[in-house]
Each structure stands twice: as C-alpha cells, then as structure tokens.
C-alpha positions in Angstrom: 0.0 0.0 0.0 1.1 3.5 -0.5 0.7 6.8 1.4 -2.7 7.8 0.0 -4.0 4.2 0.6 -3.0 4.3 4.3 -4.4 7.8 4.8 -7.7 6.9 3.3 -7.8 3.6 5.3 -7.4 5.5 8.6 -10.1 8.0 7.6 -12.5 5.1 6.7 -11.7 3.0 9.8 -12.3 6.0 12.1 -15.1 7.5 10.0 -13.2 10.8 9.7 -14.9 13.3 7.5 -11.9 15.6 6.7 -8.2 15.7 6.3 -8.2 18.2 9.3 -9.6 15.4 11.5 -7.1 12.9 10.1 -4.3 15.3 10.9 -5.5 15.7 14.5 -5.7 11.9 14.9 -2.2 11.4 13.5 -0.7 14.3 15.4 0.5 16.2 12.3 -0.6 19.4 10.6 -3.2 19.7 7.9 -0.4 20.9 5.7 1.6 17.7 6.4 -1.5 15.7 5.2 -1.7 17.8 2.1 2.0 17.2 1.3 1.7 13.5 1.9 -1.3 13.2 -0.4 0.4 15.2 -3.1 3.6 13.2 -3.0 5.7 16.1 -1.7 6.5 14.1 1.4 5.8 10.6 2.7 4.6 9.2 5.9 7.3 9.5 8.6 8.2 6.6 10.8 6.4 7.8 13.9 3.2 8.5 11.8 3.6 5.1 10.2 3.5 3.5 13.6 0.3 5.4 14.5 -1.3 4.4 11.2 -0.5 0.7 12.0 -2.0 1.0 15.4 -5.1 2.6 14.1 -5.6 0.2 11.2 -4.5 -3.0 12.8 -1.9 -3.6 10.1 1.4 -4.9 11.5 3.7 -2.0 12.3 6.6 -3.7 10.4 4.4 -4.0 7.3 3.5 -0.3 7.3 7.1 0.7 7.9 8.3 -1.5 5.0 5.7 0.0 2.6 6.6 3.5 3.7 10.3 2.9 3.1 9.7 1.1 -0.1 7.7 4.0 -1.4 10.3 6.6 -0.5 13.4 4.6 -1.7 14.8 5.7 -5.0 17.7 3.2 -5.6 16.7 -0.1 -7.1 18.9 -2.0 -4.7 17.2 -0.3 -1.7 13.8 -1.0 -3.1 14.7 -4.6 -3.6 15.9 -4.9 0.0 12.7 -3.5 1.4 10.6 -5.6 -1.0 12.3 -8.7 0.1 11.2 -8.0 3.7 7.6 -7.9 2.6 7.4 -11.7 2.3 7.5 -11.9 6.1 4.4 -9.8 6.7 1.0 -10.3 5.1 -0.6 -7.8 2.9 -3.6 -5.9 4.5 -6.7 -8.0 4.2 -9.2 -5.1 4.0 -11.5 -6.0 1.0 -12.1 -2.3 0.4 -8.4 -1.5 0.0 -6.9 -3.7 -2.7 -3.2 -4.3 -2.2 -0.9 -3.4 -5.0 1.6 -6.2 -5.4 5.1 -5.5 -6.2 6.9 -7.7 -8.7 10.7 -8.0 -8.6 12.6 -10.2 -11.0 16.3 -10.9 -10.5 18.9 -12.9 -12.3 21.9 -14.3 -10.5 25.1 -12.5 -11.5 26.4 -15.7 -13.0 23.8 -15.4 -15.8 24.5 -11.7 -16.4 28.2 -11.5 -16.2 28.3 -9.3 -13.1 30.4 -9.8 -10.0 29.5 -13.0 -8.2 28.3 -11.1 -5.1 25.6 -9.1 -6.9 22.1 -9.7 -8.1 21.1 -7.7 -11.1 17.9 -5.8 -11.0 15.8 -6.3 -14.1 12.3 -5.0 -13.5 10.3 -3.4 -10.8 6.5 -3.2 -11.5 3.5 -2.2 -9.5 4.6 1.0 -7.8 
C-alpha cells in the first residue's frame, strides 16, 4: 500500500470526514497531510506506527511499505521488497493491495560480479 491508501484507510476506519480530522488523529498538521497526499512528502516513521496501530496492520508492514515507497535506488527498493514476504498484505477487502513484482537474475547469468544480483524489472509502484 502507498501513502494515500494508508491515509484513506485511517479515515475510513475511524469514520473521519476531513483531512483536518485525520491530521489531528495522526498528530500532524493539515499541511503535512496535504504534502503526503500530493507526494511532496511521505509518511514519517512515527506516523507510520500510528497508522499501523489505528488500522490493525502490523507495524513492520506499514514501515516497510513507507520505506519502499520513498526509496529511490533499485537495490534499496529490492531490499525493502524482500522483507515484505515476512508480513502479510492488508486484508481489508475495500483496500486492494498493489503487489510488487521483482525479477532478478543471478550474477552468473548476467556476467556481473558473483556477489551481486542484477535488478531487471520493478513493477507495481
């Protein structure tokens, strides 16, 4: 799930009618909510923990999603994505989960150094 998915899920679970109410519940400013929704910033770690507590989603899963969304380097995205396997996707039927697809080839098949995996595709984000 991504930032907007989590924010909307909190609003729905708590029956919040506005972003102002959401900001109050999460302990951030209305401006921070606006920046999160527009993609100017992401959910910080402390807010991610609150989101997890309010939604019932495992804290580790929310933190992984938050870091995966903000990561830019393919290797870092791959590292966060590999951690996803240990935590189930949210099961809320109203909030479909966007699966991430990572495909790797061992370095022996690509001619790279033996200690590296080569990133081929990253879909779903």
